ROLORO-701965 format. One record per residue: residue number from 0; residue in one letter; z, y, x of N, C-alpha, C in turn. Coordinates in nm, 3 decimals, always signed. Atoms other than C-alpha are relative to their C-alpha. Example, Ala and Ser with C-alpha at 12.3 -4.5 7.8 and 13.67 -1.06 7.14 Angstrom:
BEGIN
<node><num>0</num><residuo>A</residuo><n_up>+0.000</n_up><n_north>-0.119</n_north><n_east>+0.089</n_east><ca_up>+0.780</ca_up><ca_north>-0.450</ca_north><ca_east>+1.230</ca_east><c_up>+0.000</c_up><c_north>+0.120</c_north><c_east>+0.090</c_east></node>
<node><num>1</num><residuo>S</residuo><n_up>-0.006</n_up><n_north>-0.119</n_north><n_east>-0.082</n_east><ca_up>+0.714</ca_up><ca_north>-0.106</ca_north><ca_east>+1.367</ca_east><c_up>+0.073</c_up><c_north>+0.109</c_north><c_east>-0.077</c_east></node>
REM end
This chain:
BEGIN
<node><num>0</num><residuo>M</residuo><n_up>+0.109</n_up><n_north>-0.027</n_north><n_east>+0.103</n_east><ca_up>-8.387</ca_up><ca_north>+12.225</ca_north><ca_east>+4.066</ca_east><c_up>-0.059</c_up><c_north>-0.128</c_north><c_east>-0.066</c_east></node>
<node><num>1</num><residuo>D</residuo><n_up>+0.020</n_up><n_north>+0.138</n_north><n_east>+0.057</n_east><ca_up>-8.488</ca_up><ca_north>+11.962</ca_north><ca_east>+3.819</ca_east><c_up>-0.194</c_up><c_north>+0.034</c_north><c_east>+0.002</c_east></node>
<node><num>2</num><residuo>L</residuo><n_up>+0.156</n_up><n_north>+0.013</n_north><n_east>-0.041</n_east><ca_up>-8.886</ca_up><ca_north>+11.881</ca_north><ca_east>+3.846</ca_east><c_up>-0.051</c_up><c_north>+0.102</c_north><c_east>-0.115</c_east></node>
<node><num>3</num><residuo>A</residuo><n_up>+0.057</n_up><n_north>-0.099</n_north><n_east>+0.080</n_east><ca_up>-8.963</ca_up><ca_north>+12.072</ca_north><ca_east>+3.509</ca_east><c_up>+0.028</c_up><c_north>+0.167</c_north><c_east>+0.018</c_east></node>
<node><num>4</num><residuo>N</residuo><n_up>+0.011</n_up><n_north>-0.137</n_north><n_east>+0.016</n_east><ca_up>-8.832</ca_up><ca_north>+12.382</ca_north><ca_east>+3.604</ca_east><c_up>-0.048</c_up><c_north>+0.021</c_north><c_east>+0.178</c_east></node>
<node><num>5</num><residuo>A</residuo><n_up>+0.106</n_up><n_north>-0.010</n_north><n_east>-0.102</n_east><ca_up>-9.005</ca_up><ca_north>+12.311</ca_north><ca_east>+3.957</ca_east><c_up>-0.131</c_up><c_north>+0.032</c_north><c_east>-0.034</c_east></node>
<node><num>6</num><residuo>I</residuo><n_up>+0.141</n_up><n_north>-0.002</n_north><n_east>+0.026</n_east><ca_up>-9.326</ca_up><ca_north>+12.290</ca_north><ca_east>+3.789</ca_east><c_up>+0.025</c_up><c_north>+0.154</c_north><c_east>-0.036</c_east></node>
<node><num>7</num><residuo>D</residuo><n_up>-0.033</n_up><n_north>-0.146</n_north><n_east>+0.056</n_east><ca_up>-9.225</ca_up><ca_north>+12.624</ca_north><ca_east>+3.587</ca_east><c_up>-0.036</c_up><c_north>+0.110</c_north><c_east>+0.105</c_east></node>
<node><num>8</num><residuo>A</residuo><n_up>-0.009</n_up><n_north>-0.091</n_north><n_east>-0.087</n_east><ca_up>-9.153</ca_up><ca_north>+12.798</ca_north><ca_east>+3.894</ca_east><c_up>-0.121</c_up><c_north>+0.021</c_north><c_east>+0.099</c_east></node>
<node><num>9</num><residuo>A</residuo><n_up>+0.103</n_up><n_north>+0.026</n_north><n_east>-0.105</n_east><ca_up>-9.462</ca_up><ca_north>+12.680</ca_north><ca_east>+4.092</ca_east><c_up>-0.140</c_up><c_north>+0.116</c_north><c_east>-0.126</c_east></node>
<node><num>10</num><residuo>V</residuo><n_up>+0.093</n_up><n_north>-0.079</n_north><n_east>+0.087</n_east><ca_up>-9.675</ca_up><ca_north>+12.850</ca_north><ca_east>+3.764</ca_east><c_up>-0.005</c_up><c_north>+0.135</c_north><c_east>+0.024</c_east></node>
<node><num>11</num><residuo>R</residuo><n_up>-0.053</n_up><n_north>-0.119</n_north><n_east>-0.033</n_east><ca_up>-9.468</ca_up><ca_north>+13.159</ca_north><ca_east>+3.799</ca_east><c_up>-0.066</c_up><c_north>+0.036</c_north><c_east>+0.113</c_east></node>
<node><num>12</num><residuo>A</residuo><n_up>+0.041</n_up><n_north>-0.064</n_north><n_east>-0.147</n_east><ca_up>-9.564</ca_up><ca_north>+13.205</ca_north><ca_east>+4.181</ca_east><c_up>-0.177</c_up><c_north>-0.015</c_north><c_east>-0.005</c_east></node>
<node><num>13</num><residuo>A</residuo><n_up>+0.148</n_up><n_north>-0.015</n_north><n_east>+0.023</n_east><ca_up>-9.960</ca_up><ca_north>+13.131</ca_north><ca_east>+4.072</ca_east><c_up>-0.026</c_up><c_north>+0.134</c_north><c_east>-0.082</c_east></node>
<node><num>14</num><residuo>D</residuo><n_up>+0.025</n_up><n_north>-0.111</n_north><n_east>+0.073</n_east><ca_up>-9.933</ca_up><ca_north>+13.376</ca_north><ca_east>+3.813</ca_east><c_up>+0.049</c_up><c_north>+0.150</c_north><c_east>+0.040</c_east></node>
<node><num>15</num><residuo>T</residuo><n_up>-0.021</n_up><n_north>-0.149</n_north><n_east>-0.082</n_east><ca_up>-9.782</ca_up><ca_north>+13.655</ca_north><ca_east>+4.058</ca_east><c_up>-0.115</c_up><c_north>+0.013</c_north><c_east>+0.079</c_east></node>
<node><num>16</num><residuo>A</residuo><n_up>+0.112</n_up><n_north>+0.006</n_north><n_east>-0.103</n_east><ca_up>-10.050</ca_up><ca_north>+13.576</ca_north><ca_east>+4.302</ca_east><c_up>-0.121</c_up><c_north>+0.044</c_north><c_east>-0.076</c_east></node>
<node><num>17</num><residuo>L</residuo><n_up>+0.103</n_up><n_north>-0.082</n_north><n_east>+0.077</n_east><ca_up>-10.289</ca_up><ca_north>+13.655</ca_north><ca_east>+4.024</ca_east><c_up>-0.017</c_up><c_north>+0.153</c_north><c_east>-0.031</c_east></node>
<node><num>18</num><residuo>A</residuo><n_up>-0.031</n_up><n_north>-0.116</n_north><n_east>+0.023</n_east><ca_up>-10.144</ca_up><ca_north>+13.950</ca_north><ca_east>+3.932</ca_east><c_up>+0.002</c_up><c_north>+0.109</c_north><c_east>+0.104</c_east></node>
<node><num>19</num><residuo>N</residuo><n_up>+0.010</n_up><n_north>-0.074</n_north><n_east>-0.136</n_east><ca_up>-10.123</ca_up><ca_north>+14.075</ca_north><ca_east>+4.281</ca_east><c_up>-0.144</c_up><c_north>+0.002</c_north><c_east>+0.053</c_east></node>
<node><num>20</num><residuo>E</residuo><n_up>+0.116</n_up><n_north>+0.016</n_north><n_east>-0.060</n_east><ca_up>-10.497</ca_up><ca_north>+13.978</ca_north><ca_east>+4.333</ca_east><c_up>+0.000</c_up><c_north>-0.028</c_north><c_east>+0.138</c_east></node>
<node><num>21</num><residuo>M</residuo><n_up>+0.008</n_up><n_north>+0.063</n_north><n_east>-0.146</n_east><ca_up>-10.427</ca_up><ca_north>+13.754</ca_north><ca_east>+4.632</ca_east><c_up>-0.123</c_up><c_north>-0.010</c_north><c_east>+0.053</c_east></node>
<node><num>22</num><residuo>Q</residuo><n_up>+0.130</n_up><n_north>+0.012</n_north><n_east>-0.071</n_east><ca_up>-10.703</ca_up><ca_north>+13.731</ca_north><ca_east>+4.862</ca_east><c_up>+0.032</c_up><c_north>-0.181</c_north><c_east>+0.100</c_east></node>
<node><num>23</num><residuo>T</residuo><n_up>+0.012</n_up><n_north>+0.162</n_north><n_east>-0.084</n_east><ca_up>-10.808</ca_up><ca_north>+13.343</ca_north><ca_east>+5.054</ca_east><c_up>+0.021</c_up><c_north>+0.064</c_north><c_east>+0.147</c_east></node>
<node><num>24</num><residuo>L</residuo><n_up>-0.026</n_up><n_north>-0.025</n_north><n_east>-0.127</n_east><ca_up>-10.754</ca_up><ca_north>+13.308</ca_north><ca_east>+5.413</ca_east><c_up>-0.143</c_up><c_north>+0.091</c_north><c_east>+0.057</c_east></node>
<node><num>25</num><residuo>D</residuo><n_up>+0.123</n_up><n_north>-0.087</n_north><n_east>-0.051</n_east><ca_up>-11.151</ca_up><ca_north>+13.467</ca_north><ca_east>+5.436</ca_east><c_up>-0.014</c_up><c_north>+0.133</c_north><c_east>-0.063</c_east></node>
<node><num>26</num><residuo>G</residuo><n_up>+0.030</n_up><n_north>-0.133</n_north><n_east>+0.006</n_east><ca_up>-11.075</ca_up><ca_north>+13.777</ca_north><ca_east>+5.284</ca_east><c_up>-0.077</c_up><c_north>-0.030</c_north><c_east>-0.177</c_east></node>
<node><num>27</num><residuo>Q</residuo><n_up>+0.054</n_up><n_north>+0.008</n_north><n_east>+0.132</n_east><ca_up>-11.216</ca_up><ca_north>+13.644</ca_north><ca_east>+4.918</ca_east><c_up>+0.087</c_up><c_north>+0.010</c_north><c_east>-0.112</c_east></node>
<node><num>28</num><residuo>P</residuo><n_up>-0.101</n_up><n_north>-0.005</n_north><n_east>+0.105</n_east><ca_up>-11.056</ca_up><ca_north>+13.702</ca_north><ca_east>+4.585</ca_east><c_up>+0.068</c_up><c_north>-0.175</c_north><c_east>-0.031</c_east></node>
<node><num>29</num><residuo>A</residuo><n_up>-0.044</n_up><n_north>+0.128</n_north><n_east>+0.014</n_east><ca_up>-10.839</ca_up><ca_north>+13.377</ca_north><ca_east>+4.533</ca_east><c_up>+0.017</c_up><c_north>-0.034</c_north><c_east>-0.166</c_east></node>
<node><num>30</num><residuo>G</residuo><n_up>-0.018</n_up><n_north>+0.044</n_north><n_east>+0.140</n_east><ca_up>-10.843</ca_up><ca_north>+13.405</ca_north><ca_east>+4.149</ca_east><c_up>-0.043</c_up><c_north>-0.135</c_north><c_east>-0.029</c_east></node>
<node><num>31</num><residuo>P</residuo><n_up>+0.053</n_up><n_north>+0.148</n_north><n_east>+0.072</n_east><ca_up>-11.067</ca_up><ca_north>+13.085</ca_north><ca_east>+4.088</ca_east><c_up>+0.095</c_up><c_north>-0.105</c_north><c_east>+0.087</c_east></node>
<node><num>32</num><residuo>H</residuo><n_up>-0.109</n_up><n_north>+0.096</n_north><n_east>-0.051</n_east><ca_up>-10.817</ca_up><ca_north>+12.898</ca_north><ca_east>+4.315</ca_east><c_up>+0.124</c_up><c_north>-0.010</c_north><c_east>-0.072</c_east></node>
<node><num>33</num><residuo>L</residuo><n_up>-0.149</n_up><n_north>+0.007</n_north><n_east>+0.034</n_east><ca_up>-10.511</ca_up><ca_north>+12.998</ca_north><ca_east>+4.170</ca_east><c_up>-0.023</c_up><c_north>-0.043</c_north><c_east>-0.147</c_east></node>
<node><num>34</num><residuo>Q</residuo><n_up>+0.034</n_up><n_north>+0.048</n_north><n_east>+0.131</n_east><ca_up>-10.659</ca_up><ca_north>+12.946</ca_north><ca_east>+3.808</ca_east><c_up>+0.013</c_up><c_north>-0.123</c_north><c_east>-0.005</c_east></node>
<node><num>35</num><residuo>R</residuo><n_up>-0.017</n_up><n_north>+0.143</n_north><n_east>-0.040</n_east><ca_up>-10.727</ca_up><ca_north>+12.601</ca_north><ca_east>+3.939</ca_east><c_up>+0.127</c_up><c_north>-0.060</c_north><c_east>-0.011</c_east></node>
<node><num>36</num><residuo>L</residuo><n_up>-0.142</n_up><n_north>+0.032</n_north><n_east>-0.033</n_east><ca_up>-10.386</ca_up><ca_north>+12.560</ca_north><ca_east>+4.064</ca_east><c_up>+0.086</c_up><c_north>-0.010</c_north><c_east>-0.123</c_east></node>
<node><num>37</num><residuo>R</residuo><n_up>-0.100</n_up><n_north>+0.016</n_north><n_east>+0.097</n_east><ca_up>-10.214</ca_up><ca_north>+12.685</ca_north><ca_east>+3.766</ca_east><c_up>-0.073</c_up><c_north>-0.096</c_north><c_east>-0.143</c_east></node>
<node><num>38</num><residuo>D</residuo><n_up>+0.035</n_up><n_north>+0.105</n_north><n_east>+0.096</n_east><ca_up>-10.410</ca_up><ca_north>+12.454</ca_north><ca_east>+3.547</ca_east><c_up>+0.021</c_up><c_north>-0.104</c_north><c_east>+0.023</c_east></node>
<node><num>39</num><residuo>G</residuo><n_up>-0.036</n_up><n_north>+0.132</n_north><n_east>-0.044</n_east><ca_up>-10.348</ca_up><ca_north>+12.163</ca_north><ca_east>+3.740</ca_east><c_up>+0.162</c_up><c_north>+0.005</c_north><c_east>-0.014</c_east></node>
<node><num>40</num><residuo>L</residuo><n_up>-0.173</n_up><n_north>+0.018</n_north><n_east>+0.032</n_east><ca_up>-9.947</ca_up><ca_north>+12.251</ca_north><ca_east>+3.706</ca_east><c_up>+0.053</c_up><c_north>-0.013</c_north><c_east>-0.142</c_east></node>
<node><num>41</num><residuo>L</residuo><n_up>-0.015</n_up><n_north>+0.012</n_north><n_east>+0.146</n_east><ca_up>-9.981</ca_up><ca_north>+12.301</ca_north><ca_east>+3.364</ca_east><c_up>-0.024</c_up><c_north>-0.138</c_north><c_east>-0.067</c_east></node>
<node><num>42</num><residuo>A</residuo><n_up>+0.044</n_up><n_north>+0.122</n_north><n_east>+0.016</n_east><ca_up>-10.144</ca_up><ca_north>+11.976</ca_north><ca_east>+3.329</ca_east><c_up>+0.128</c_up><c_north>-0.111</c_north><c_east>+0.026</c_east></node>
<node><num>43</num><residuo>M</residuo><n_up>-0.101</n_up><n_north>+0.108</n_north><n_east>-0.045</n_east><ca_up>-9.852</ca_up><ca_north>+11.791</ca_north><ca_east>+3.503</ca_east><c_up>+0.126</c_up><c_north>+0.041</c_north><c_east>-0.089</c_east></node>
<node><num>44</num><residuo>R</residuo><n_up>-0.117</n_up><n_north>-0.008</n_north><n_east>+0.093</n_east><ca_up>-9.609</ca_up><ca_north>+11.969</ca_north><ca_east>+3.299</ca_east><c_up>-0.005</c_up><c_north>-0.068</c_north><c_east>-0.119</c_east></node>
<node><num>45</num><residuo>R</residuo><n_up>+0.025</n_up><n_north>+0.063</n_north><n_east>+0.098</n_east><ca_up>-9.762</ca_up><ca_north>+11.877</ca_north><ca_east>+2.990</ca_east><c_up>-0.012</c_up><c_north>-0.163</c_north><c_east>-0.008</c_east></node>
<node><num>46</num><residuo>R</residuo><n_up>-0.025</n_up><n_north>+0.146</n_north><n_east>-0.007</n_east><ca_up>-9.773</ca_up><ca_north>+11.505</ca_north><ca_east>+3.100</ca_east><c_up>+0.157</c_up><c_north>-0.061</c_north><c_east>+0.052</c_east></node>
<node><num>47</num><residuo>G</residuo><n_up>-0.120</n_up><n_north>+0.037</n_north><n_east>-0.032</n_east><ca_up>-9.462</ca_up><ca_north>+11.533</ca_north><ca_east>+3.234</ca_east><c_up>+0.051</c_up><c_north>-0.074</c_north><c_east>+0.123</c_east></node>
<node><num>48</num><residuo>T</residuo><n_up>-0.006</n_up><n_north>+0.094</n_north><n_east>-0.129</n_east><ca_up>-9.516</ca_up><ca_north>+11.350</ca_north><ca_east>+3.566</ca_east><c_up>-0.086</c_up><c_north>+0.070</c_north><c_east>+0.096</c_east></node>
<node><num>49</num><residuo>V</residuo><n_up>+0.068</n_up><n_north>-0.039</n_north><n_east>-0.135</n_east><ca_up>-9.651</ca_up><ca_north>+11.454</ca_north><ca_east>+3.921</ca_east><c_up>-0.008</c_up><c_north>-0.141</c_north><c_east>+0.046</c_east></node>
<node><num>50</num><residuo>G</residuo><n_up>+0.004</n_up><n_north>+0.107</n_north><n_east>-0.061</n_east><ca_up>-9.801</ca_up><ca_north>+11.189</ca_north><ca_east>+4.075</ca_east><c_up>-0.001</c_up><c_north>+0.027</c_north><c_east>+0.176</c_east></node>
<node><num>51</num><residuo>A</residuo><n_up>-0.006</n_up><n_north>-0.041</n_north><n_east>-0.163</n_east><ca_up>-9.746</ca_up><ca_north>+11.178</ca_north><ca_east>+4.476</ca_east><c_up>-0.134</c_up><c_north>+0.036</c_north><c_east>+0.030</c_east></node>
<node><num>52</num><residuo>D</residuo><n_up>+0.170</n_up><n_north>-0.069</n_north><n_east>-0.075</n_east><ca_up>-10.117</ca_up><ca_north>+11.181</ca_north><ca_east>+4.572</ca_east><c_up>-0.050</c_up><c_north>+0.091</c_north><c_east>-0.065</c_east></node>
<node><num>53</num><residuo>E</residuo><n_up>+0.036</n_up><n_north>-0.148</n_north><n_east>+0.046</n_east><ca_up>-10.190</ca_up><ca_north>+11.457</ca_north><ca_east>+4.324</ca_east><c_up>+0.075</c_up><c_north>+0.113</c_north><c_east>+0.047</c_east></node>
<node><num>54</num><residuo>L</residuo><n_up>-0.067</n_up><n_north>-0.117</n_north><n_east>-0.068</n_east><ca_up>-9.923</ca_up><ca_north>+11.648</ca_north><ca_east>+4.474</ca_east><c_up>-0.040</c_up><c_north>+0.036</c_north><c_east>+0.130</c_east></node>
<node><num>55</num><residuo>R</residuo><n_up>+0.074</n_up><n_north>-0.020</n_north><n_east>-0.160</n_east><ca_up>-10.038</ca_up><ca_north>+11.589</ca_north><ca_east>+4.833</ca_east><c_up>-0.139</c_up><c_north>+0.059</c_north><c_east>-0.026</c_east></node>
<node><num>56</num><residuo>A</residuo><n_up>+0.117</n_up><n_north>-0.049</n_north><n_east>+0.011</n_east><ca_up>-10.393</ca_up><ca_north>+11.662</ca_north><ca_east>+4.701</ca_east><c_up>+0.049</c_up><c_north>+0.141</c_north><c_east>-0.018</c_east></node>
<node><num>57</num><residuo>L</residuo><n_up>-0.036</n_up><n_north>-0.147</n_north><n_east>+0.010</n_east><ca_up>-10.279</ca_up><ca_north>+11.994</ca_north><ca_east>+4.567</ca_east><c_up>+0.061</c_up><c_north>+0.080</c_north><c_east>+0.089</c_east></node>
<node><num>58</num><residuo>I</residuo><n_up>-0.019</n_up><n_north>-0.073</n_north><n_east>-0.126</n_east><ca_up>-10.109</ca_up><ca_north>+12.083</ca_north><ca_east>+4.880</ca_east><c_up>-0.068</c_up><c_north>+0.036</c_north><c_east>+0.089</c_east></node>
<node><num>59</num><residuo>R</residuo><n_up>+0.112</n_up><n_north>-0.016</n_north><n_east>-0.112</n_east><ca_up>-10.368</ca_up><ca_north>+12.017</ca_north><ca_east>+5.106</ca_east><c_up>-0.122</c_up><c_north>+0.112</c_north><c_east>-0.030</c_east></node>
<node><num>60</num><residuo>D</residuo><n_up>+0.108</n_up><n_north>-0.083</n_north><n_east>+0.013</n_east><ca_up>-10.613</ca_up><ca_north>+12.203</ca_north><ca_east>+4.903</ca_east><c_up>+0.030</c_up><c_north>+0.177</c_north><c_east>-0.010</c_east></node>
<node><num>61</num><residuo>V</residuo><n_up>-0.060</n_up><n_north>-0.132</n_north><n_east>+0.038</n_east><ca_up>-10.368</ca_up><ca_north>+12.523</ca_north><ca_east>+4.836</ca_east><c_up>-0.006</c_up><c_north>+0.056</c_north><c_east>+0.197</c_east></node>
<node><num>62</num><residuo>A</residuo><n_up>-0.013</n_up><n_north>-0.029</n_north><n_east>-0.170</n_east><ca_up>-10.326</ca_up><ca_north>+12.510</ca_north><ca_east>+5.261</ca_east><c_up>-0.179</c_up><c_north>+0.044</c_north><c_east>+0.060</c_east></node>
<node><num>63</num><residuo>T</residuo><n_up>+0.180</n_up><n_north>-0.041</n_north><n_east>-0.037</n_east><ca_up>-10.743</ca_up><ca_north>+12.550</ca_north><ca_east>+5.284</ca_east><c_up>+0.006</c_up><c_north>+0.134</c_north><c_east>-0.027</c_east></node>
<node><num>64</num><residuo>W</residuo><n_up>+0.073</n_up><n_north>-0.112</n_north><n_east>+0.048</n_east><ca_up>-10.769</ca_up><ca_north>+12.861</ca_north><ca_east>+5.104</ca_east><c_up>+0.140</c_up><c_north>+0.130</c_north><c_east>+0.002</c_east></node>
<node><num>65</num><residuo>A</residuo><n_up>-0.125</n_up><n_north>-0.104</n_north><n_east>+0.022</n_east><ca_up>-10.380</ca_up><ca_north>+13.055</ca_north><ca_east>+5.087</ca_east><c_up>-0.001</c_up><c_north>+0.071</c_north><c_east>+0.130</c_east></node>
<node><num>66</num><residuo>P</residuo><n_up>-0.008</n_up><n_north>-0.085</n_north><n_east>-0.130</n_east><ca_up>-10.338</ca_up><ca_north>+13.318</ca_north><ca_east>+5.323</ca_east><c_up>+0.127</c_up><c_north>-0.025</c_north><c_east>+0.077</c_east></node>
<node><num>67</num><residuo>E</residuo><n_up>-0.112</n_up><n_north>+0.068</n_north><n_east>-0.109</n_east><ca_up>-10.111</ca_up><ca_north>+13.229</ca_north><ca_east>+5.649</ca_east><c_up>+0.090</c_up><c_north>+0.092</c_north><c_east>-0.036</c_east></node>
<node><num>68</num><residuo>D</residuo><n_up>-0.125</n_up><n_north>-0.090</n_north><n_east>+0.013</n_east><ca_up>-9.895</ca_up><ca_north>+13.514</ca_north><ca_east>+5.578</ca_east><c_up>+0.075</c_up><c_north>-0.004</c_north><c_east>-0.122</c_east></node>
<node><num>69</num><residuo>D</residuo><n_up>-0.057</n_up><n_north>+0.005</n_north><n_east>+0.171</n_east><ca_up>-9.787</ca_up><ca_north>+13.418</ca_north><ca_east>+5.200</ca_east><c_up>+0.000</c_up><c_north>-0.131</c_north><c_east>-0.015</c_east></node>
<node><num>70</num><residuo>V</residuo><n_up>-0.015</n_up><n_north>+0.142</n_north><n_east>+0.051</n_east><ca_up>-9.634</ca_up><ca_north>+13.077</ca_north><ca_east>+5.166</ca_east><c_up>+0.069</c_up><c_north>-0.029</c_north><c_east>-0.135</c_east></node>
<node><num>71</num><residuo>S</residuo><n_up>-0.055</n_up><n_north>+0.040</n_north><n_east>+0.122</n_east><ca_up>-9.509</ca_up><ca_north>+13.124</ca_north><ca_east>+4.843</ca_east><c_up>-0.050</c_up><c_north>-0.122</c_north><c_east>-0.094</c_east></node>
<node><num>72</num><residuo>L</residuo><n_up>+0.082</n_up><n_north>+0.094</n_north><n_east>+0.086</n_east><ca_up>-9.760</ca_up><ca_north>+12.902</ca_north><ca_east>+4.660</ca_east><c_up>+0.050</c_up><c_north>-0.158</c_north><c_east>+0.079</c_east></node>
<node><num>73</num><residuo>L</residuo><n_up>-0.051</n_up><n_north>+0.132</n_north><n_east>-0.048</n_east><ca_up>-9.670</ca_up><ca_north>+12.626</ca_north><ca_east>+4.918</ca_east><c_up>+0.147</c_up><c_north>-0.037</c_north><c_east>+0.007</c_east></node>
<node><num>74</num><residuo>G</residuo><n_up>-0.168</n_up><n_north>+0.004</n_north><n_east>+0.034</n_east><ca_up>-9.309</ca_up><ca_north>+12.675</ca_north><ca_east>+4.909</ca_east><c_up>+0.014</c_up><c_north>-0.028</c_north><c_east>-0.144</c_east></node>
<node><num>75</num><residuo>A</residuo><n_up>-0.042</n_up><n_north>+0.025</n_north><n_east>+0.114</n_east><ca_up>-9.320</ca_up><ca_north>+12.646</ca_north><ca_east>+4.527</ca_east><c_up>-0.041</c_up><c_north>-0.142</c_north><c_east>-0.008</c_east></node>
<node><num>76</num><residuo>L</residuo><n_up>+0.061</n_up><n_north>+0.161</n_north><n_east>+0.033</n_east><ca_up>-9.520</ca_up><ca_north>+12.296</ca_north><ca_east>+4.559</ca_east><c_up>+0.081</c_up><c_north>-0.059</c_north><c_east>+0.108</c_east></node>
<node><num>77</num><residuo>G</residuo><n_up>-0.117</n_up><n_north>+0.067</n_north><n_east>-0.073</n_east><ca_up>-9.248</ca_up><ca_north>+12.201</ca_north><ca_east>+4.827</ca_east><c_up>+0.132</c_up><c_north>+0.006</c_north><c_east>-0.091</c_east></node>
<node><num>78</num><residuo>V</residuo><n_up>-0.118</n_up><n_north>+0.037</n_north><n_east>+0.126</n_east><ca_up>-8.977</ca_up><ca_north>+12.240</ca_north><ca_east>+4.548</ca_east><c_up>-0.060</c_up><c_north>-0.098</c_north><c_east>-0.073</c_east></node>
<node><num>79</num><residuo>I</residuo><n_up>+0.032</n_up><n_north>+0.087</n_north><n_east>+0.061</n_east><ca_up>-9.174</ca_up><ca_north>+12.035</ca_north><ca_east>+4.341</ca_east><c_up>+0.003</c_up><c_north>-0.152</c_north><c_east>+0.061</c_east></node>
<node><num>80</num><residuo>A</residuo><n_up>+0.012</n_up><n_north>+0.143</n_north><n_east>-0.049</n_east><ca_up>-9.204</ca_up><ca_north>+11.755</ca_north><ca_east>+4.593</ca_east><c_up>+0.170</c_up><c_north>-0.042</c_north><c_east>-0.006</c_east></node>
<node><num>81</num><residuo>R</residuo><n_up>-0.141</n_up><n_north>-0.001</n_north><n_east>-0.051</n_east><ca_up>-8.800</ca_up><ca_north>+11.826</ca_north><ca_east>+4.683</ca_east><c_up>+0.055</c_up><c_north>-0.069</c_north><c_east>-0.152</c_east></node>
<node><num>82</num><residuo>A</residuo><n_up>-0.072</n_up><n_north>+0.010</n_north><n_east>+0.129</n_east><ca_up>-8.727</ca_up><ca_north>+11.798</ca_north><ca_east>+4.297</ca_east><c_up>-0.055</c_up><c_north>-0.154</c_north><c_east>-0.071</c_east></node>
<node><num>83</num><residuo>G</residuo><n_up>+0.013</n_up><n_north>+0.127</n_north><n_east>+0.024</n_east><ca_up>-8.873</ca_up><ca_north>+11.448</ca_north><ca_east>+4.289</ca_east><c_up>-0.162</c_up><c_north>+0.000</c_north><c_east>-0.048</c_east></node>
<node><num>84</num><residuo>G</residuo><n_up>+0.116</n_up><n_north>+0.012</n_north><n_east>+0.030</n_east><ca_up>-9.260</ca_up><ca_north>+11.515</ca_north><ca_east>+4.234</ca_east><c_up>-0.036</c_up><c_north>-0.113</c_north><c_east>+0.067</c_east></node>
<node><num>85</num><residuo>G</residuo><n_up>+0.065</n_up><n_north>+0.143</n_north><n_east>-0.027</n_east><ca_up>-9.439</ca_up><ca_north>+11.171</ca_north><ca_east>+4.294</ca_east><c_up>+0.019</c_up><c_north>-0.111</c_north><c_east>-0.067</c_east></node>
<node><num>86</num><residuo>G</residuo><n_up>-0.019</n_up><n_north>+0.101</n_north><n_east>+0.091</n_east><ca_up>-9.401</ca_up><ca_north>+10.974</ca_north><ca_east>+4.001</ca_east><c_up>+0.135</c_up><c_north>+0.013</c_north><c_east>-0.099</c_east></node>
<node><num>87</num><residuo>Q</residuo><n_up>-0.095</n_up><n_north>-0.052</n_north><n_east>+0.107</n_east><ca_up>-9.116</ca_up><ca_north>+11.143</ca_north><ca_east>+3.831</ca_east><c_up>-0.035</c_up><c_north>+0.059</c_north><c_east>-0.107</c_east></node>
<node><num>88</num><residuo>R</residuo><n_up>+0.029</n_up><n_north>-0.066</n_north><n_east>+0.160</n_east><ca_up>-9.078</ca_up><ca_north>+11.253</ca_north><ca_east>+3.466</ca_east><c_up>+0.062</c_up><c_north>+0.143</c_north><c_east>+0.002</c_east></node>
<node><num>89</num><residuo>A</residuo><n_up>-0.092</n_up><n_north>-0.136</n_north><n_east>+0.016</n_east><ca_up>-9.015</ca_up><ca_north>+11.614</ca_north><ca_east>+3.403</ca_east><c_up>+0.073</c_up><c_north>-0.010</c_north><c_east>-0.128</c_east></node>
<node><num>90</num><residuo>A</residuo><n_up>-0.084</n_up><n_north>-0.034</n_north><n_east>+0.105</n_east><ca_up>-8.773</ca_up><ca_north>+11.713</ca_north><ca_east>+3.138</ca_east><c_up>-0.091</c_up><c_north>+0.035</c_north><c_east>-0.101</c_east></node>
<node><num>91</num><residuo>Q</residuo><n_up>+0.126</n_up><n_north>-0.058</n_north><n_east>+0.108</n_east><ca_up>-8.984</ca_up><ca_north>+11.785</ca_north><ca_east>+2.806</ca_east><c_up>+0.074</c_up><c_north>+0.108</c_north><c_east>-0.056</c_east></node>
REM end
């Protein structure tokens, strides 16, 4: 999967989590976290790049609040990393 498609898939994962009203680890609504994640992913998509430090920070942030039994968001971010996130340009 190329970087642009990986970012798009991560946005879809965030949208699905929003639609399913995902809860955080502590049982609170994850909506604000998911919206921030979605906004960050869309900014990466617009820029066409994903910085390694930015991606690491995003993964660490999601790991602090995402439910342990749902790894869909972390998995989607992992796909971005495997697709070359960390300095690569996404196809426009």
